[in-house]
C-alpha positions in Angstrom: 26.9 -13.9 -2.9 23.5 -13.5 -2.1 20.2 -12.4 -4.7 18.2 -9.9 -3.0 15.9 -8.9 -5.7 14.6 -10.4 -9.2 11.6 -9.9 -11.4 11.4 -10.9 -15.0 8.9 -11.1 -17.5 7.9 -9.9 -21.2 8.1 -6.2 -22.6 6.8 -4.4 -25.8 4.0 -6.8 -26.3 2.2 -4.8 -28.9 -1.6 -5.9 -29.5 -4.1 -4.2 -31.7 -7.9 -5.1 -31.3 -10.2 -4.3 -33.7 -14.2 -4.0 -32.6 -16.9 -4.7 -34.9 -20.5 -3.1 -34.7 -21.6 -3.9 -38.3 -20.1 -2.1 -40.4 -18.5 0.4 -38.1 -15.2 -0.7 -36.5 -13.2 0.8 -33.3 -9.7 0.4 -32.4 -7.6 -0.4 -29.0 -4.1 -0.7 -29.3 -2.0 -1.5 -26.3 1.8 -1.9 -25.2 1.8 -4.4 -22.5 4.8 -5.4 -20.2 3.9 -8.0 -17.6 6.9 -8.7 -14.8 6.5 -12.0 -12.3 7.8 -12.1 -9.1 7.7 -15.5 -7.0 9.9 -18.4 -6.4 12.5 -17.7 -9.4 15.6 -18.0 -7.0 17.0 -21.1 -8.1 16.7 -20.1 -11.7 19.1 -17.4 -11.1 21.5 -19.2 -8.9 21.3 -22.9 -9.6 20.6 -22.8 -13.2 17.4 -24.7 -12.5 14.5 -23.6 -14.9 11.9 -25.9 -13.7 9.7 -23.3 -12.3 10.3 -20.4 -14.8 7.6 -19.6 -16.9 8.7 -18.9 -20.5 8.5 -15.1 -21.1 7.3 -16.3 -24.6 4.1 -18.3 -22.7 3.6 -14.9 -21.1 3.4 -13.5 -24.6 0.8 -16.0 -25.6 -1.1 -15.2 -22.4 -1.4 -11.5 -23.0 -2.5 -12.7 -26.9 -5.3 -15.2 -25.9 -6.6 -13.2 -22.7 -6.8 -9.9 -25.1 -8.9 -11.8 -27.4 -11.1 -12.9 -24.8 -11.3 -9.8 -22.8 -9.8 -6.8 -23.7 -12.5 -4.4 -24.1 -13.0 -0.4 -23.8 -11.1 0.0 -20.9 -7.6 -1.1 -20.5 -7.9 -1.4 -16.4 -10.0 -4.5 -16.0 -7.8 -6.2 -18.8 -4.7 -5.6 -16.5 -6.5 -6.6 -13.3 -7.7 -10.0 -15.1 -4.0 -10.5 -16.3 -2.3 -10.3 -13.0 -5.2 -12.4 -11.6 -4.6 -15.2 -14.1 -0.9 -15.7 -13.2 -1.7 -15.4 -9.8 -4.2 -18.3 -10.0 -2.1 -20.6 -12.7 1.2 -20.3 -11.1 1.3 -20.8 -7.4 4.9 -20.0 -7.0 4.3 -16.2 -8.2 3.7 -14.2 -5.7 3.1 -11.0 -7.1 2.6 -9.7 -10.7 3.2 -6.1 -12.2 1.2 -5.2 -15.4 1.9 -2.1 -17.4 -0.5 -0.9 -20.2 0.5 1.9 -22.5 -2.5 2.9 -25.2 -1.6 4.2 -28.5 -4.8 6.3 -29.3 -6.6 6.3 -33.0 -9.5 8.8 -33.9 -12.0 8.4 -36.4 -11.4 10.0 -39.8 -14.2 12.2 -41.1 -15.1 12.1 -44.8 -17.4 14.3 -46.4 -18.6 15.8 -43.0 -19.4 12.5 -41.8 -17.4 9.6 -39.5 -15.8 7.0 -41.5 -16.6 3.5 -40.2 -13.4 2.0 -40.3 -10.5 4.8 -40.8 -8.4 6.3 -38.0 -5.7 8.6 -37.9 -3.0 9.0 -34.8 -4.9 11.1 -32.1 -1.9 12.5 -30.5 1.6 11.7 -29.1 0.2 11.4 -25.6 0.0 7.9 -24.2 -3.0 6.7 -21.7 -1.7 3.8 -19.4 -2.4 1.9 -16.6 -0.6 -0.1 -13.8 -1.7 -3.1 -12.1 0.2 -4.6 -9.3 -1.5 -7.6 -8.1 -0.6 -10.0 -5.3 -2.3 -12.6 -3.1 -3.6 -10.0 -0.5 -4.6 -7.3 -2.5 -4.5 -5.6 -6.3 -3.4 -1.6 -6.9 -4.4 0.2 -9.8 -3.2 3.3 -10.9 -3.7 4.9 -14.5 -2.5 8.0 -15.7 -1.3 9.6 -19.1 2.3 10.3 -20.7 3.7 12.3 -23.2 1.4 15.1 -23.2 2.9 18.0 -24.5 0.8 21.2 -23.0 1.8 24.9 -23.6 0.3 28.6 -22.9 2.2 31.4 -24.5 1.7 33.8 -21.5 0.2 33.8 -18.1 3.5 32.4 -16.5 6.4 34.0 -14.8 9.2 32.9 -12.6 10.5 35.8 -10.2 12.0 36.5 -6.8 14.0 33.2 -6.9 17.2 32.3 -5.1 20.1 34.2 -6.9 24.2 33.4 -6.0 27.1 34.0 -8.1 26.5 31.3 -10.7 22.8 32.6 -11.2 22.7 34.2 -14.7 18.6 33.5 -15.5 16.5 36.5 -15.8 13.2 37.1 -14.0 10.5 37.0 -15.7 6.5 38.0 -15.6 5.5 36.9 -18.6 7.3 33.9 -20.5 5.8 30.7 -22.2 5.2 27.6 -20.4 5.4 24.5 -21.6 5.8 20.8 -20.6 5.5 17.3 -21.5 3.0 15.8 -18.5 3.2 12.5 -17.0 0.5 12.2 -14.4 0.0 9.0 -12.5 -3.2 8.6 -10.2 -3.8 6.0 -7.8 -7.2 4.2 -7.3 -8.6 3.7 -3.6 -11.8 2.0 -4.9 -13.1 1.6 -8.3 -14.6 3.8 -9.9 -18.1 3.1 -12.4 -16.0 3.9 -15.3 -12.3 3.9 -15.8 -12.4 5.7 -18.9 -14.9 8.3 -17.7 -13.1 9.1 -14.5 -9.6 9.2 -16.1 -11.2 11.6 -18.9 -12.5 13.7 -16.0 -9.6 13.9 -13.9 -7.4 15.2 -17.0 -9.8 17.5 -18.0 -9.9 19.5 -14.3 -5.9 19.3 -14.6 -5.9 20.9 -17.8 -8.4 23.7 -16.7 -5.9 24.8 -14.1 -3.0 24.6 -16.2 -4.8 26.8 -18.6 -6.9 29.4 -16.4 -4.4 29.8 -13.6 -1.4 32.2 -13.8 1.7 30.2 -12.9 4.4 31.9 -11.0 6.5 28.6 -10.8 6.0 25.1 -12.6 6.0 24.0 -9.0 2.6 25.8 -8.3 0.8 24.5 -11.0 1.8 21.1 -10.6 0.2 21.7 -7.1 -2.9 23.0 -8.5 -3.4 20.5 -11.2 -2.9 17.6 -8.5 -5.3 19.3 -6.3 -7.7 19.6 -9.0 -7.7 15.9 -9.7 -8.2 15.1 -6.4 -11.3 17.3 -5.9 -13.0 16.1 -9.1 -12.5 12.1 -8.6 -13.1 11.1 -4.9 -12.3 7.7 -6.0 -8.1 8.5 -6.2 -6.1 8.8 -3.1 -3.3 10.3 -4.7 -1.8 11.8 -7.9 2.2 12.0 -9.0 3.0 14.3 -11.6 6.4 15.0 -13.7 6.5 18.1 -15.6 9.6 18.7 -17.4 10.4 22.4 -18.6 10.1 22.8 -22.6 12.3 25.8 -22.6 11.2 28.0 -25.5 14.1 31.0 -25.5 13.7 34.3 -26.6 15.8 34.9 -29.8 17.9 37.9 -29.6 17.2 39.9 -33.3 18.9 43.3 -32.0 21.8 42.8 -34.0 19.4 43.1 -36.9 18.0 46.2 -35.8 14.4 43.8 -34.7 12.6 43.9 -31.4 11.6 40.7 -30.3 8.5 41.3 -28.0 8.1 37.8 -26.9 7.0 36.5 -30.5 10.1 34.5 -31.9 11.4 31.8 -29.6 13.7 28.6 -30.1 12.1 25.4 -28.8 14.3 23.4 -26.4 14.3 20.4 -24.1 18.1 19.9 -23.3 18.8 20.6 -20.9 15.7 21.0 -18.9 14.2 21.3 -15.5 12.6 18.2 -14.0 9.8 19.0 -11.7 8.0 16.3 -9.9 5.4 15.9 -7.1 3.0 14.0 -5.3 -0.1 15.3 -3.9 -2.8 13.2 -1.7 -5.3 13.7 0.2 
């Protein structure tokens, strides 16, 4: 028998950092995962732990570097983590760092932003993924769990029909999806945060303003918009699962339902994905 692939590390390391500027505070909350690859074969095949970096040590490293280096942008922190493990452990050849952000926004009290009180911004989570080797560092960023919906401006017609097709065609439907988008940086921008915000705004504008004859078309248009607005990225992958809104039949009650009342459901759902590059 032969071990052909392995990696290990620490996942779901939760970090909440408070930044204090006098009486005004701000927050950064992350879910961090660090996975290591390298000369660890013997730990799997020979019960030899002499080169194993304990996952508890990985957790402690994340915490210490968060204290020292975590700032307003998460990508530089991920790069620092990758570089640290490569620099510290010569037998580590590849480090994969994934950072998922939980976002907070400041409460407004009496019409003014409160200095140190916050509420959850949304369920959407910005993230970054850094893959560091001794030759290069690959940086990707994105957003996941972003629920977007438009109540019209979408249809689905002229699709292939066969003996198992029951779906009716429509030129007016709700289009809803829980977006996950991952874009890959070819070069570092002046500001990751500003560029990420610009990319997301461009994609959401395409989603809102264009008629959608299918989720596939909308996915491609959103990817195109991201690449046009951010020359620093080389490609983008989008996953757009359908969150179906099914028209409720009110005819048994003598009522006509003119695209007003729906039952939202996401099981089962269509899973539409695509990668767009330059």
